[in-house]
PALO-784705 format. One record per residue (C-alpha): x, y, z; residue in one letter. Coordinates in nm, 3 decimals, always signed. Example, Ala and Ser with C-alpha at 12.3 -4.5 7.8 and 13.67 -1.06 7.14 Angstrom:
{{+1.230; -0.450; +0.780}; "a"} {{+1.367; -0.106; +0.714}; "s"} 
***
This chain:
{{+0.470; -2.610; -0.773}; "m"} {{+0.303; -2.652; -1.112}; "t"} {{+0.224; -2.288; -1.190}; "e"} {{+0.413; -2.132; -1.478}; "m"} {{+0.539; -1.808; -1.328}; "f"} {{+0.903; -1.710; -1.362}; "v"} {{+0.925; -1.641; -0.989}; "g"} {{+0.848; -2.009; -0.923}; "l"} {{+1.104; -2.135; -1.174}; "d"} {{+1.425; -2.235; -0.991}; "p"} {{+1.623; -2.207; -1.312}; "g"} {{+1.512; -1.847; -1.365}; "w"} {{+1.585; -1.761; -1.003}; "i"} {{+1.931; -1.918; -1.018}; "a"} {{+2.024; -1.725; -1.332}; "s"} {{+1.884; -1.386; -1.231}; "h"} {{+1.999; -1.356; -0.870}; "v"} {{+2.345; -1.209; -0.903}; "e"} {{+2.565; -1.063; -0.630}; "i"} {{+2.897; -0.915; -0.736}; "g"} {{+2.879; -1.093; -1.069}; "g"} {{+2.824; -1.433; -0.905}; "v"} {{+2.504; -1.642; -0.916}; "t"} {{+2.404; -1.901; -0.654}; "p"} {{+2.504; -2.263; -0.699}; "r"} {{+2.164; -2.391; -0.595}; "d"} {{+1.821; -2.250; -0.509}; "v"} {{+1.537; -2.411; -0.318}; "e"} {{+1.175; -2.302; -0.274}; "f"} {{+1.111; -2.247; +0.098}; "a"} {{+0.738; -2.164; +0.090}; "g"} {{+0.502; -1.871; +0.069}; "f"} {{+0.502; -1.598; +0.332}; "i"} {{+0.284; -1.302; +0.426}; "g"} {{-0.088; -1.237; +0.389}; "t"} {{-0.108; -1.077; +0.044}; "g"} {{-0.436; -1.109; -0.145}; "q"} {{-0.345; -0.925; -0.464}; "m"} {{-0.014; -1.107; -0.508}; "s"} {{+0.206; -1.364; -0.333}; "r"} {{+0.549; -1.362; -0.170}; "n"} {{+0.770; -1.669; -0.191}; "a"} {{+1.094; -1.729; -0.003}; "r"} {{+1.383; -1.904; -0.174}; "w"} {{+1.689; -2.045; +0.003}; "s"} {{+2.021; -1.992; -0.174}; "l"} {{+2.344; -2.193; -0.170}; "d"} {{+2.645; -1.992; -0.287}; "w"} {{+2.904; -2.263; -0.241}; "g"} {{+3.230; -2.096; -0.141}; "t"} {{+3.102; -1.751; -0.238}; "n"} {{+2.928; -1.505; -0.010}; "t"} {{+2.569; -1.403; -0.072}; "g"} {{+2.233; -1.383; +0.103}; "p"} {{+2.103; -1.712; +0.238}; "s"} {{+1.753; -1.632; +0.115}; "s"} {{+1.551; -1.393; -0.100}; "i"} {{+1.184; -1.303; -0.135}; "v"} {{+1.015; -1.322; -0.473}; "v"} {{+0.686; -1.143; -0.537}; "k"} {{+0.459; -1.293; -0.804}; "i"} {{+0.096; -1.260; -0.920}; "p"} {{-0.203; -1.392; -0.731}; "s"} {{-0.300; -1.757; -0.774}; "a"} {{-0.657; -1.641; -0.835}; "d"} {{-0.701; -1.591; -1.210}; "e"} {{-0.971; -1.325; -1.172}; "t"} {{-0.764; -1.122; -0.927}; "v"} {{-0.459; -1.163; -1.149}; "r"} {{-0.640; -1.045; -1.461}; "n"} {{-0.793; -0.743; -1.286}; "i"} {{-0.456; -0.649; -1.141}; "s"} {{-0.285; -0.653; -1.479}; "f"} {{-0.577; -0.472; -1.643}; "e"} {{-0.560; -0.188; -1.389}; "h"} {{-0.180; -0.168; -1.392}; "g"} {{-0.148; -0.270; -1.026}; "i"} {{+0.147; -0.504; -1.076}; "y"} {{+0.307; -0.273; -1.331}; "q"} {{+0.301; +0.018; -1.084}; "k"} {{+0.497; -0.173; -0.822}; "e"} {{+0.754; -0.283; -1.076}; "c"} {{+0.790; +0.078; -1.195}; "a"} {{+0.842; +0.194; -0.838}; "f"} {{+1.132; -0.043; -0.778}; "y"} {{+1.281; +0.005; -1.126}; "r"} {{+1.284; +0.385; -1.151}; "s"} {{+1.108; +0.574; -0.872}; "v"} {{+1.228; +0.435; -0.540}; "k"} {{+1.570; +0.596; -0.590}; "a"} {{+1.404; +0.938; -0.623}; "l"} {{+1.265; +0.909; -0.270}; "t"} {{+1.424; +0.844; +0.068}; "e"} {{+1.172; +0.586; +0.187}; "v"} {{+1.294; +0.261; +0.344}; "a"} {{+1.189; -0.020; +0.109}; "a"} {{+1.349; -0.358; +0.029}; "p"} {{+1.640; -0.364; -0.211}; "a"} {{+1.562; -0.484; -0.563}; "l"} {{+1.778; -0.773; -0.689}; "i"} {{+1.602; -0.862; -1.015}; "a"} {{+1.281; -0.780; -1.199}; "l"} {{+1.065; -0.930; -1.472}; "h"} {{+0.737; -0.789; -1.601}; "v"} {{+0.535; -0.916; -1.895}; "g"} {{+0.177; -0.897; -2.018}; "t"} {{+0.054; -1.174; -1.789}; "d"} {{+0.339; -1.233; -1.544}; "d"} {{+0.569; -1.035; -1.319}; "f"} {{+0.840; -1.112; -1.070}; "c"} {{+1.016; -0.891; -0.817}; "l"} {{+1.323; -1.043; -0.654}; "v"} {{+1.383; -0.857; -0.328}; "l"} {{+1.611; -0.879; -0.028}; "e"} {{+1.472; -1.104; +0.244}; "d"} {{+1.409; -0.908; +0.564}; "l"} {{+1.395; -1.221; +0.777}; "a"} {{+1.489; -1.020; +1.087}; "g"} {{+1.171; -0.815; +1.056}; "s"} {{+0.810; -0.889; +1.137}; "r"} {{+0.507; -0.784; +0.936}; "q"} {{+0.267; -0.548; +1.111}; "g"} {{-0.082; -0.673; +1.189}; "d"} {{-0.381; -0.446; +1.156}; "q"} {{-0.576; -0.661; +1.401}; "f"} {{-0.316; -0.574; +1.665}; "t"} {{-0.321; -0.203; +1.740}; "e"} {{-0.004; -0.020; +1.637}; "a"} {{+0.209; +0.130; +1.913}; "t"} {{+0.299; +0.499; +1.927}; "d"} {{+0.657; +0.405; +1.838}; "e"} {{+0.542; +0.216; +1.529}; "q"} {{+0.319; +0.504; +1.422}; "l"} {{+0.604; +0.752; +1.457}; "i"} {{+0.828; +0.529; +1.245}; "l"} {{+0.554; +0.516; +0.983}; "a"} {{+0.487; +0.892; +0.990}; "i"} {{+0.856; +0.958; +0.937}; "d"} {{+0.859; +0.719; +0.641}; "q"} {{+0.559; +0.899; +0.491}; "a"} {{+0.762; +1.219; +0.493}; "a"} {{+1.063; +1.032; +0.352}; "a"} {{+0.846; +0.916; +0.062}; "l"} {{+0.662; +1.242; -0.003}; "h"} {{+0.913; +1.522; +0.055}; "a"} {{+1.188; +1.434; -0.199}; "p"} {{+0.941; +1.433; -0.491}; "v"} {{+0.703; +1.704; -0.359}; "w"} {{+0.603; +1.923; -0.653}; "g"} {{+0.831; +1.725; -0.883}; "a"} {{+0.596; +1.457; -1.018}; "v"} {{+0.558; +1.602; -1.368}; "a"} {{+0.864; +1.412; -1.488}; "q"} {{+0.810; +1.105; -1.713}; "p"} {{+0.905; +0.853; -1.442}; "a"} {{+0.568; +0.923; -1.277}; "f"} {{+0.353; +0.885; -1.589}; "d"} {{+0.239; +0.534; -1.496}; "i"} {{+0.088; +0.668; -1.173}; "f"} {{-0.088; +0.960; -1.341}; "r"} {{-0.465; +0.952; -1.388}; "e"} {{-0.691; +1.170; -1.601}; "d"} {{-0.958; +1.305; -1.363}; "p"} {{-1.220; +1.306; -1.639}; "a"} {{-1.149; +0.945; -1.730}; "e"} {{-1.152; +0.841; -1.367}; "r"} {{-1.479; +1.025; -1.303}; "a"} {{-1.647; +0.855; -1.598}; "a"} {{-1.847; +0.568; -1.454}; "g"} {{-1.709; +0.627; -1.103}; "y"} {{-2.056; +0.646; -0.945}; "a"} {{-2.155; +0.319; -1.112}; "e"} {{-1.838; +0.145; -0.996}; "r"} {{-1.885; +0.266; -0.640}; "m"} {{-2.248; +0.155; -0.648}; "a"} {{-2.138; -0.192; -0.761}; "f"} {{-1.867; -0.210; -0.493}; "f"} {{-2.118; -0.093; -0.233}; "h"} {{-2.362; -0.369; -0.329}; "a"} {{-2.090; -0.632; -0.286}; "v"} {{-1.987; -0.481; +0.049}; "v"} {{-2.346; -0.486; +0.172}; "q"} {{-2.392; -0.848; +0.071}; "e"} {{-2.062; -0.975; +0.203}; "r"} {{-1.984; -0.752; +0.502}; "l"} {{-2.304; -0.562; +0.581}; "g"} {{-2.388; -0.757; +0.895}; "a"} {{-2.059; -0.651; +1.056}; "g"} {{-2.082; -0.278; +0.982}; "l"} {{-2.184; -0.016; +1.238}; "d"} {{-2.523; +0.129; +1.146}; "a"} {{-2.400; +0.487; +1.098}; "d"} {{-2.101; +0.365; +0.898}; "v"} {{-2.338; +0.171; +0.671}; "a"} {{-2.534; +0.494; +0.623}; "d"} {{-2.214; +0.682; +0.541}; "l"} {{-2.123; +0.428; +0.273}; "l"} {{-2.462; +0.464; +0.110}; "a"} {{-2.435; +0.845; +0.120}; "a"} {{-2.082; +0.837; -0.019}; "f"} {{-2.194; +0.639; -0.321}; "v"} {{-2.437; +0.921; -0.402}; "e"} {{-2.164; +1.188; -0.379}; "t"} {{-1.865; +0.981; -0.501}; "a"} {{-1.805; +1.177; -0.826}; "p"} {{-1.733; +1.488; -0.619}; "r"} {{-1.448; +1.302; -0.449}; "y"} {{-1.265; +1.228; -0.774}; "v"} {{-0.980; +1.467; -0.849}; "g"} {{-1.008; +1.656; -0.519}; "r"} {{-0.640; +1.604; -0.437}; "a"} {{-0.398; +1.779; -0.671}; "a"} {{-0.104; +1.563; -0.791}; "p"} {{+0.152; +1.711; -0.553}; "v"} {{+0.356; +1.404; -0.461}; "t"} {{+0.375; +1.025; -0.476}; "l"} {{+0.116; +0.856; -0.253}; "v"} {{+0.159; +0.496; -0.134}; "h"} {{-0.217; +0.446; -0.113}; "g"} {{-0.223; +0.146; +0.122}; "d"} {{-0.012; +0.285; +0.403}; "f"} {{-0.108; +0.061; +0.698}; "r"} {{+0.052; -0.186; +0.941}; "p"} {{+0.013; -0.494; +0.721}; "d"} {{+0.242; -0.321; +0.469}; "n"} {{+0.518; -0.241; +0.718}; "f"} {{+0.800; -0.470; +0.829}; "l"} {{+0.925; -0.382; +1.176}; "f"} {{+1.275; -0.487; +1.279}; "g"} {{+1.285; -0.740; +1.564}; "v"} {{+1.637; -0.886; +1.536}; "d"} {{+1.963; -0.704; +1.603}; "d"} {{+2.075; -0.519; +1.293}; "g"} {{+1.734; -0.524; +1.125}; "a"} {{+1.607; -0.188; +0.998}; "p"} {{+1.346; -0.031; +1.230}; "p"} {{+1.087; -0.025; +0.952}; "i"} {{+1.053; -0.112; +0.586}; "m"} {{+0.756; -0.017; +0.371}; "v"} {{+0.631; -0.278; +0.124}; "v"} {{+0.344; -0.343; -0.120}; "d"} {{+0.375; -0.058; -0.371}; "w"} {{+0.084; -0.165; -0.590}; "q"} {{-0.158; +0.119; -0.513}; "t"} {{+0.068; +0.413; -0.596}; "l"} {{-0.088; +0.733; -0.724}; "s"} {{-0.019; +1.105; -0.738}; "l"} {{-0.199; +1.332; -0.495}; "g"} {{-0.188; +1.473; -0.143}; "s"} {{+0.072; +1.309; +0.079}; "g"} {{-0.152; +1.371; +0.380}; "t"} {{-0.383; +1.105; +0.237}; "t"} {{-0.129; +0.840; +0.347}; "d"} {{-0.126; +0.985; +0.700}; "v"} {{-0.507; +0.989; +0.718}; "a"} {{-0.521; +0.630; +0.595}; "y"} {{-0.256; +0.521; +0.843}; "l"} {{-0.424; +0.672; +1.147}; "l"} {{-0.768; +0.565; +1.036}; "g"} {{-0.653; +0.206; +0.991}; "a"} {{-0.392; +0.136; +1.255}; "a"} {{-0.566; +0.229; +1.582}; "v"} {{-0.912; +0.235; +1.736}; "t"} {{-1.122; +0.548; +1.680}; "p"} {{-1.089; +0.651; +2.045}; "d"} {{-0.712; +0.633; +2.033}; "r"} {{-0.698; +0.803; +1.694}; "r"} {{-0.885; +1.100; +1.836}; "r"} {{-0.630; +1.126; +2.116}; "e"} {{-0.320; +1.121; +1.899}; "i"} {{-0.409; +1.243; +1.549}; "e"} {{-0.322; +1.610; +1.600}; "h"} {{+0.016; +1.521; +1.751}; "d"} {{+0.083; +1.281; +1.463}; "m"} {{-0.014; +1.544; +1.206}; "l"} {{+0.222; +1.789; +1.376}; "a"} {{+0.495; +1.525; +1.355}; "r"} {{+0.432; +1.485; +0.981}; "y"} {{+0.438; +1.861; +0.918}; "v"} {{+0.761; +1.886; +1.117}; "g"} {{+0.924; +1.599; +0.928}; "e"} {{+0.830; +1.763; +0.597}; "l"} {{+0.977; +2.093; +0.719}; "a"} {{+1.299; +1.915; +0.816}; "g"} {{+1.319; +1.794; +0.456}; "r"} {{+1.263; +2.140; +0.309}; "g"} {{+0.885; +2.128; +0.251}; "i"} {{+0.670; +2.400; +0.406}; "n"} {{+0.321; +2.251; +0.439}; "h"} {{+0.091; +2.472; +0.650}; "p"} {{-0.069; +2.289; +0.943}; "a"} {{-0.420; +2.412; +0.861}; "q"} {{-0.394; +2.296; +0.502}; "q"} {{-0.262; +1.962; +0.623}; "c"} {{-0.562; +1.927; +0.856}; "l"} {{-0.806; +2.000; +0.573}; "e"} {{-0.638; +1.742; +0.350}; "e"} {{-0.641; +1.497; +0.639}; "y"} {{-1.018; +1.538; +0.680}; "a"} {{-1.089; +1.462; +0.315}; "l"} {{-0.822; +1.191; +0.318}; "g"} {{-1.034; +0.994; +0.566}; "s"} {{-1.250; +0.893; +0.269}; "l"} {{-0.953; +0.727; +0.099}; "h"} {{-0.973; +0.439; +0.346}; "g"} {{-1.341; +0.396; +0.268}; "v"} {{-1.267; +0.376; -0.104}; "v"} {{-0.975; +0.134; -0.061}; "i"} {{-1.167; -0.100; +0.169}; "a"} {{-1.469; -0.108; -0.063}; "m"} {{-1.251; -0.163; -0.369}; "t"} {{-1.042; -0.435; -0.205}; "a"} {{-1.353; -0.621; -0.096}; "t"} {{-1.433; -0.668; -0.464}; "v"} {{-1.089; -0.695; -0.623}; "m"} {{-0.892; -0.904; -0.373}; "a"} {{-0.919; -1.279; -0.345}; "e"} {{-1.189; -1.352; -0.087}; "q"} {{-1.066; -1.512; +0.235}; "t"} {{-1.199; -1.531; +0.589}; "e"} {{-0.919; -1.305; +0.711}; "r"} {{-0.980; -1.067; +0.425}; "g"} {{-1.348; -1.029; +0.505}; "d"} {{-1.266; -0.965; +0.871}; "a"} {{-0.997; -0.715; +0.773}; "l"} {{-1.217; -0.521; +0.532}; "f"} {{-1.498; -0.507; +0.788}; "t"} {{-1.255; -0.366; +1.045}; "l"} {{-1.122; -0.116; +0.790}; "m"} {{-1.466; +0.003; +0.683}; "l"} {{-1.577; +0.057; +1.041}; "n"} {{-1.258; +0.243; +1.133}; "r"} {{-1.232; +0.452; +0.818}; "h"} {{-1.604; +0.516; +0.815}; "g"} {{-1.587; +0.638; +1.174}; "r"} {{-1.291; +0.856; +1.080}; "h"} {{-1.487; +1.012; +0.792}; "a"} {{-1.785; +1.072; +1.021}; "l"} {{-1.565; +1.236; +1.285}; "d"} {{-1.411; +1.468; +1.025}; "m"} {{-1.739; +1.554; +0.852}; "g"} {{-1.578; +1.441; +0.528}; "a"} {{-1.892; +1.417; +0.316}; "l"} {{-1.996; +1.771; +0.411}; "d"} {{-1.653; +1.893; +0.303}; "r"} {{-1.712; +1.758; -0.047}; "l"} {{-1.964; +2.038; -0.090}; "g"} 
***
C-alpha cells in the first residue's frame, strides 16, 4: 500500500479506533472488499491484547481512480456520506453500520465502520427474493418516515439542491451522458429502451425538480447496497453506500429498488403488493401517504433509475462488471419507465 490516504495508514487507524476509551494494540490491513466503483472498502484486523474489542473493522476511502475521486469530491458525493453518518443517521431509524471514526478533508475522507462479516452483500445479477425485497421496503420506510416533512432543518442542507441551478445545463449533461452510454453500452440495450433514452434526453429538463423535498432519499437503493445477514446473530439487513443522498419523494427509492432488483416480468407481478407494503409501513410509523399519490410518484420515480445508470456509466470507474451492471440497469429501468408511461407523465 503506497497510497497516501488516512484510511490506509495503520498508525491513523490504530489511534482513531477506540472502544471504551481503549485503542487496539496492533492493526493489520486484510485487503479490499466489495464491488464499489466510486470508493473502496478495506478490512483491517485488530489485536486488542487483553482488552475486548472487534476483531476487524471496515474502512471506506476514496476511489483509486483520480478522475473518479476528483469528480466525487467536486460533486460532494463523499461529503454527503460522511454527513449522513456524522449527523443524519441518528435522525432516522434505518439499519446502517455503526460509525467508529470519521475523517473528511478537501481531497481525502475515511469512514471507519463496524465490520458486518456475518452478512453478505446483495448481487443485482442474482434476482432478489421476496423476503429480501420486503426487508428492503421496510428499511425504506424506516429511512423516510422519521424525517418526513422535517428536512428543512440545517442538518439536511448538504443534500439540498436549487432546482434552477440543477436545471441549468441539465439537458447538455444528459446529452453528454447519453452519448457515452451509446458508445459504451449501446449494443447491449433493447431497441425500445434505446429509443426511450434518446427521448428522455430531449425532455430531461422537465424531470428536474418534479419531486418536492419531502424526505431523505437514499438514491441508490438496490441489492448491491444491502448487506443481508447469513450468520447467526447478524442483522437481517443493513443499508450501505450513502453517497447519493438527496431530498425528494421517498417513493423514488421504492421505484428504483423494484426496477433494479428483479426482472420486468416479476416486477409487474409484485409491484402493487410491494407499494402497498410501503404505504402500510409508513402508516405504521405515523405517515399517511395516499396509495394513489404513491403510485403516481412511483411511475415518475422509474426515471430515477435511468438517470442514475446513465450518470454512473460516466462517473464511475469503468470495469467489465460495471459495464454489464449498467447495461442491465438501463434495460430494467428503461423497461420500467416504458411500462409506467413515465415520459408522457412529464407533460
